[in-house]
N, C-alpha and C positions, 0 to 999 in steps of 0.2 A: 229834410226827411220827416215824414209824419210818424208819430209814435202812438197813433190812435189804437193800433192793434194791441198795445200793451194793456189797455183798460178793458179788453174783451174777456169774457169768462172763458177759461181754458178747459179742455176736455179731450176725450178720445172719440174717434169716428164710431158711429153706431147706427143701427137700423131698428125699426119696429118689428119685434118678434121674428127676426130673421127674414124680413120681407124681401122677396126676390129670389130666395133659394129655391122655392118651388113656384107657386103661383104668385104673381105680383099683384098687389092691391094698391090702387092709387090712394094716397093719404089725404088728398084734398076732398073734404066732405061737402063743403058748401062755400059758395062765393056770392057776396052781396055787392051789387053795384048801386051806389047812392049818387044821384045826379039831380040836376035841375032841368026842367023842360024848356026854360027860356034863357038861362044864363049862357053867356058866351064861353065861359071856362069849361062848360060841359059839352061843347060841340063835338069833340073827339069821341066821347063816350056815347053820345047819341048816334053818331055815324057808325060806330062799332055795333051798336044794338041793331041798327037797321040793316046792316050788310053781313056781319060776320058772327053774330051771336048764335044763330040757328046752327051754323056749321060747327061751332065750338061745342054746343050742347050735344049734337049728334056724335061728335068724335069722342066725347067724354060722358058716357051715359051714367057713370057712377058719381058724377059731381052735380049737385043741385045748384042752379043759378037763380038768384032772386034779384029782381029789379025794384028799387025803392026810389021813386021820384020824390024829391023834397024841394019845395019852393024856397028860393033864395038861400040855399045851403051850399056848403062846399062839396066838391066832387071827390069821392074816394071809393076805394074798394076794400072789402073786409073778407079775408080768407079764413075759414074754420077747418081745422084738421081733425083727424080721428083721435089724436092724443089729447084733444082739448085746447091746443094752442091756437091763438089768433094772430093774424098779421094784418096790418093796416098800411095802405099806400095812398097818398094823396094824388089825385089825378087831375088837378087843375091845369087847364090849357094843354092837356095831352092830345096828341093826334090819334087817329084811328089805329095806326101801326104801333104806336107806343102802348096803347091800351092792350092790343093783342099780344105784344111781346111780354108785358108785365103779367098778363093772365097765364101765358105759357110758363113764365118763371114761377109763379105761385103754384101752378099745377104740378110741376116737377119737384117741388120741395118735399122734404120728409116730414115737416111739421116741427122739427126741433129748431130752437133759436140758433142764430149764427154764433159760433164759438171759435176760438183760436185752437187749432189742433196741435196737441203735443207731439203726436206721431202720425204718419200717414197710414199706419196699420195698427191693428189692435186685436187681441184675442182674449176671451174670457178665461182660458186655461193656458197660461204661458208655459213654454217648454224650453229646456236648455239646448235642444237640438236645432232650434231655429225654425225658419219657415219651411213647411213641407213642400216637396217637389216630387215629380214622378221617379227620380233617381235616388231618393233618400235611403232606402234599404236595398239598393241594388249593388252588385259588384262594381268596383272602381274601373275595371277594364272596359265597361260599357261606355265610358266617356270618350274613348278613341275608336269605338267600333263603328263600322260603316253599315248603315241600315239601308234596305232590308237585309236581314241576316237569315239564312236558311234554318239554323238551329232555333233561333228565337221566333221564327215565323210558324213553326209547327205547333199543333195543338198539344198542350200538356195538361191533362186533367188533374185536378187537385185531389180527387178521391178515386180509388180503383173501382172498376166496374163490378157488377154483381157476379159475372162469370169469373173474374179474377179473384174475387173474395172466396168464392166456393172452391176454386182450385187451391188456394192457399190453405184453407181449412182442411181440405182432403189430404194435402201433403203433410200437414202437422199431425193429423190423426194417423196417417199411414195407410189410408184407404187405397190410394193409387198403387202402392207397392204390393199390397195384398191382392188387389184385383189383377195385377199383371201376373203374379205367381199362380193364382188360381186358373187364369186363362191358359197359362203354359202347361200346367198339370192336366187340365181337362183335354187339351189338344193331344198330349202324349197318351192318355188313356184311350181316347177315341181311336188313335192310330193303332194301339195294340189290339183292340177288339175287332178291327176290320179283317174279315176272312181273306185268305189268299185267292188270287184269281184262278178260275177254272182253266185246266189244260185240256183242250179238245182232243188232242192226239192220244192221251191216256184213256179216255173213255172208249175210244174205238178199239 
């Protein structure tokens, strides 16, 4: 069994400035392909440049691709990331598919060096409550409730409407009780002032 992982630097999983929470920004800024025009070890890189390089550039407009032919030099690629980190991969005797796969691998990296993760989750503000889930602050009976539920499906506003607030203020002041009393008194007075109906038989 290999113990190579014991010598890796350990740390926690992280991302650049919460990348991916909103808009995702590809961290690969620049890729350099260094190859030889005549060497046999650079044949796969040359085939990739002739067939797949244009498609790769169109699919990744945020990544700059530089081609650097060097006579009688080794073939390798250099990836530069937004955080300033650089990765080098030797491409001697690589096939076209291998070059394409390694480019995809470099493109999907975050730019941080490979480390041994202490945990598979990490938070900047740890809490004794554990990991948050949608039922963290909900009643426990919801664990055995069958959804959809009629009571939970209805709209429940967090704040009362303007009409409800006005009615509550009127009840507190006593405006509604006074208005009902005044309406009753006015109705009684109007009834008392109405003259009796005329009797046609008495006039004759």
